[in-house]
N, C-alpha and C positions, 0 to 999 in steps of 0.2 A: 366681372373679373375676366380675365383674359384665360381662354380655354387652351392655353398653349400648355403642354405637358413638360416638366422642369424636373431636371435630376441632379443630385450634388453628393458628396460625400459628407456625411453628418457627423463621424467621429472626428477626432482632433487629428490632425497631421502628423504623418510620421508611421512607423512600423507597430504593431500591436497584434495581439492574437486573434481577434475579431475586429471587422470595420464594419459599417453601416452606409448602406447606399441609399437615399431616400428618391421615390419618383412619385410626382403627384400633378394630376392634370386628367382631363377626359380620357386620355390614352394610355394611362399609366399602366393600367393591367394588361391590356392588349400588346402594349410595345414590349414588356417584360415576358410575355407569354411567347414572343417570338424567339426569346433567347431560351426560356426556361425548359428544361426537359425533366420531367418528374412523373410520377404515376399518374397525376391527371394533370388538365389545363388549368391555369389559373383563371381563365376567364370564365369558369362555372364555378370556382370558388367562391364560399360563402365569406361573409365578412369578418373580421377577427380571427382568422384562420392562419396557421403556419403551415408551410409546405417545403420538404426536402426536396433536393434535385440536382442538377447540373446548370449552370450557363453556358451554352454552347454556342459558339457565334461563327459561322462560316466552317462548321465542322470540326471547329477546335475547341475542347473543354477548357474554359477558363477557369472555374473552379466548383467544388461542392458548397453548396449554398442553402440557405433556409429563407423562404421568401413569405414575407408577413402580409394577408391582404386587408386593406382597410376600404371598405365601399362607402361612397358619399350617402348621407352627409356625416357618416360615423367615423371619422378621420380628423387628426389635428387640423388640418387645412380645411376640412367641409368637402374636400374632392376625393375622387377615387385615389389611393394611395398604395404603394408599395414600398416595403422596406426590405431591401436583400441584404442579409448577414452573411459576410464572406471572409475568408481569411485576411489577415493585415497585411499582407505583402503589399507594398508600394504598387507594385507593377499589376497584381492583380485587381485592387481597387480602380488602376486608371484604365484597364484594359476592358472593365466591365462599363465603366462611364462610356468611354468611347464607344462600345457596342450599341448602349443606349441611343446615344445622340445620332449614330449613324443609322438608327431605326425611327428617330421623328423627335427623340426629346431633346432639350434644350437644357444647356447651363445654367442653373439657378444664378440669380443674383444674390448677393449678400442681403439675408433677413427674408427672403422671397417667402419663404413657407411659413412664416409667421406672419407675414403682411396679407398672404393670401387668408390665413385663418382670420385675422382683423376682418379683411372685405368682404369674406364670407358669413361673419357674423357669429364666429366660434370665438372670438376673443373680443372685449373692447381695447383700446387704444391704451390704457394703463394697465390692464393685464400683459397685453403684449410686450410694453416696456419691461414689465416685472420678469419675462423670460429671459431678457438678456440680463437682468439684475442677477437671475437665480444662476446663469451661466458664469458670470463674473464673481460670484459670491466667495469669499476666501476666508468667512469667519461664520461660526453657527448663527451670530446675531444676524448678519447679512441675509445667510440663509433664511432663517425664520421670516426676517421681514419680507424678501422677496416672494416666498410662497405665500404668506398672507396676502400681497398684492395680487396674486396670480390668481388666488381662491376669490376675488372680488371684495376685497375688504375697504379698499378705497372707492371702488365702483358704486359698492351699495350705499356707500354715505352720501356722494354725490348725484346718484339718481334719485334718493329720496327727497334731496333737497330741489330737485329740479321738477320733480313729480309735484310738488307742493307749488312752486314757482308757476308753473304751465297752468294749474288749476286757477290761480288767482290772475293771471295775466289773461286767461282766456275770458274771464267774466267781466274785467275792466273793458277788454276789447270789443265785447259783446255789447257794452255800454254806448261805445262809439257808434255802433250799427243803430243806435236809437237817439242820435244827437238832437234830435228834435223834442224830445222829452227830457228836459233839463233835470227834472226831479225823479227820473226814473235811475236806479241804481241794483246793480247785481252783486257787486263784490262788498262786503261790509268792510270801511275802510279802517276800522279798529283792529277787525281781524288781520288785515293785512298787513299792519303795523306791528302785531304780534308775531306774525310769522317773519316779519322783516328782522327783527331781533334776533328769534330763534335763529334765522341763517345767518345773521352777522357773528353770533356766537360760537356756532359751529364751525364757519370759516377760520375764525379769529383761532380756536383750538386747533383748527389744523396747520396754519401758519405756524402757531408757536411750536409745534411740533417739529418743524423742519430743522432747528438747530440740532435736536438730537438725532434726528433722521439722517440727517446729513453727515454727521460725526460718525454713525454707525455704520453707515454706508461707506465713507472714504477714511475711516480710522479715528479715534479720538486724540488729538494731540495734547500731550504732557510734556511740558518743558522741566528739566531740572535745573535750579538754579540756586545759587548760595554762594558762601565765600569760599576764597581759595582752600585746597586742601580738605576740603569737607568730604571727599570721596565720590563727586559726582559721577567721575567717568569708572569709578570701581561699580559703581551702583548699577548703571547701563550695561557694563560688561555682566554684571550678575544677573540681572533680568535678561538680558538677551542671552545668556548660555556661552559666549564667546567673547573673545577679546576683540570689541569694535573699536575703543577709544584708547588710546595711549595713557597708561596709568604711570606717575612719577611722584616722587617727594618734592621736586621742585615746583613752586607756586608759580602759577600762570602757564602750566604746560598745554592745557587746551585754550587754544585761540580761536575756534571756530565752532560753530554747531555740528553735531555728530547724531545722527539719527539711526533708529533701528525699531522694527516692529515686532510687537509682541502680544498674543492673546492671552486674555485672561477672562475665564468664565465665557468662552466664545464671543467674546468681543475684541475687536482689532484695537489696539492701542499705539499710539508713534509717539515713541517716547525721543526727547532731544535734550543731549547733553551740551553744556553752553559753558563759557568761560567763567570762571572764579570772579565773583564782585569783590572789587578793591579799588583803592586809589592808586594810580600809576602814572607816571610820565611815558611808559612804553607805548609808542603811537600805535603799534599793531596790536598789542594787548588791549588797549582801548577801543579800538574797532570790534573785537571780540565780545568786550563787555557791554558794547550798546546793541550787539547782535543778540546777547543773552536776554538784555532787557526786551528787544522787540518780540524774541521769542516768548517771554513771559506774556506781553500783552495780548497776543495772535492766539496762543493756546487756549485750549477749552478747560486745561487743569495745569496747575502750577505746583511742583513739589519743592519746597523751600528747604533744602538740605544743609545742617550744619553738624559741625564736628561737636559731639557730646563733650570731649574733654577740654573744649575751647570755652572762652565766655560767650555769652548769649549774643548772636551776630542781629543787625537791625534788618527787616526784612525792607525791600526797595518798595517805593510807593505804588500799589496797584488799585485798580478800581474795585469798590466795594463789592461789585457783582462778581468779582474774578472767584472762581472756586481755588482753593489753596489748601495743600495738605502740607502742615510741619512736621519735619521728620528730623530726628537726630541719628547720626550715624557713628559708627567704631563704638557699639554698646558692648563689645566684648573686651573693651579696654576699662581700665579702673575710672571711675567716673561719678561725680556727685548727681544726686536724683534730678530728674528733668521731668516735668509734667508734660507729656506728649508721647507720641509713637517712638520708640528707639529700635534701631534694628544694626544689623552687622552686615553690611556688603561683603566686608570680606569673607565671611564663613557663610555667605548665600542664605542667612536667616531672613527671608522675604516674605514668607506666606502672610504675615499680619499686613505687610506694605502691600500686597498685591490686594487683599481684601478692602484694605483703606482707599485704594485707588479707585476699585471699584464701585465702593459707596460712595465716594465723594464725587466721583462723575455724575451721580446721579441717574443713573441708567435704571429705566424701570424693566423688572424683569418681564412682565406682561407686555412684551414687544409685537406678539402674535395677532393682535386684535384688530390691525388695519386700519389704525389711527394715526399713522407715524408717516409724514410725508417725507420722503428721500429725492424726489426728482425736481430739479430747479424750474423745468417747465411745468409741471405742476404747481409750484410756490409761485410762478408768474401770473399763472390764470387764477389762481385763488385769489392773488392780491387784487387784480382787477375786478372779479368778482364781488371782493369786498367793498371797494369802492363804489361800485354800482349799486349795491343794497343799502350802502350807507346814503346816496343819493336819493335813493327811494323812500328812505325815513325822511330825509330833509324835505322831499316833496311832498309826504303827506302831513307833515308839520304845517307845511307853509300853503295845504291845501290847494295843490298843483291839478290839473287837469288830467283827467284818465290818460288824454293822449299823450302828455309828457311823462307821466310815470311809467307808461310801456316801454318807454324808450329806454328808461334806465333797469326796466325789469328784464327786457330782451338783452341788454349788455350783461346782465348777471348771468342769464341763460346760457347765452354765447359763450362767456367766459368757462363757466360749469361744463359746457359740451365738449370743448376743445380739451380738456384733461380723458375724458372718455372716448373721445373720438366722433361724438354726435356732429359736432361742427370741427370741419378739418379742410386742409386743402392738400393738394399734391405734394408742394415744396415740404410742408410739415412732414408728410410722410417720408418722403425721399430722404430728409434729414433724420431722422428716427429709426427708418432700418436698414440704411446706410452703415450704421455701426454695429450691425450683427455681424456674427460669423457667417460665410456661406454655409450651407446644410441646414440653418436653422431659420 
């Protein structure tokens, strides 16, 4: 890792009560000490201590501050680190930053603090990515998933698989060193087969979790479809708590999809209001209807909304695997009995509907066990690992030589290693950390 000392504002841009400026590197403490005036020198301060004083640059007091010292390796980056808590004036923040750079610090690149934490062994790559996910989290579910990954939920599973694979791969490679002794074996092939099946099942479980994980990370899409005048736009407005969609008694008012985001039990749902389904010669309305059907096909969940005072409507054909919630609206009006969920969007009687949406979406309450994949990069690596371990099983069934088996075992090991960063390259790292904010 470069020994250059870096600095950046770590709090959000703009004016606030307090701002934090972070400095990390071999000279982080000595550079800050040249500007700090307090009861004692920062250079003699113990790790994890906080010190009150002033930042003085060329005889001018820039601000009263608190400086927190973290000595290597007991810091986020694994390097000597100082965090200056100053007042949130943008002028103060920039003045301190410029002074630090004048004394030798360099401006940090996006994600450079977290990148240094990874390169210095404080985090693996999946945990580093979880830092960005935690910062971007805007729902309780996203927060719990990010914290779970940051604590190493995914890393522990991947490392457990790799450790077992390394053990058997080493034994098979040892056999190659004694190739002259054809009958000599160190790795029991039946045990290797059992392990390969176990690894395949674990990888498949992680891959299967990606659909839910991706939905939790980006929001679960819910398409509201149904006949005209069923109250779809009224329902969207009631769920959103504001007038997002135009409501009218004129059939065919909604001609395009309208979206809004709502959080239910800490989970982000993206509701899509669509055009009413009916036969029409109106070319524009037909386009809206086709978009409604398309939304229903791509959404994770479909609400088929009907007017309870009207005859039963026919649901459009949807895949059998599609999660569908059948709902009757306008339950505040006189109506005959209907078996199903009845609501009144006009009266905001939607608590039962929200519970049904959450339940029908199939969300596992226990999402903090670290077994849910949310990252497309991880999904791609796991898919390659799955193909490699399946080839190992095929090779065992066909009694292939140890030399050929180790090639597929290494492919699996490398794919798993890409997730945690044990196998990586600069291009991947640049792509990942470029997405971070400066100061993190």
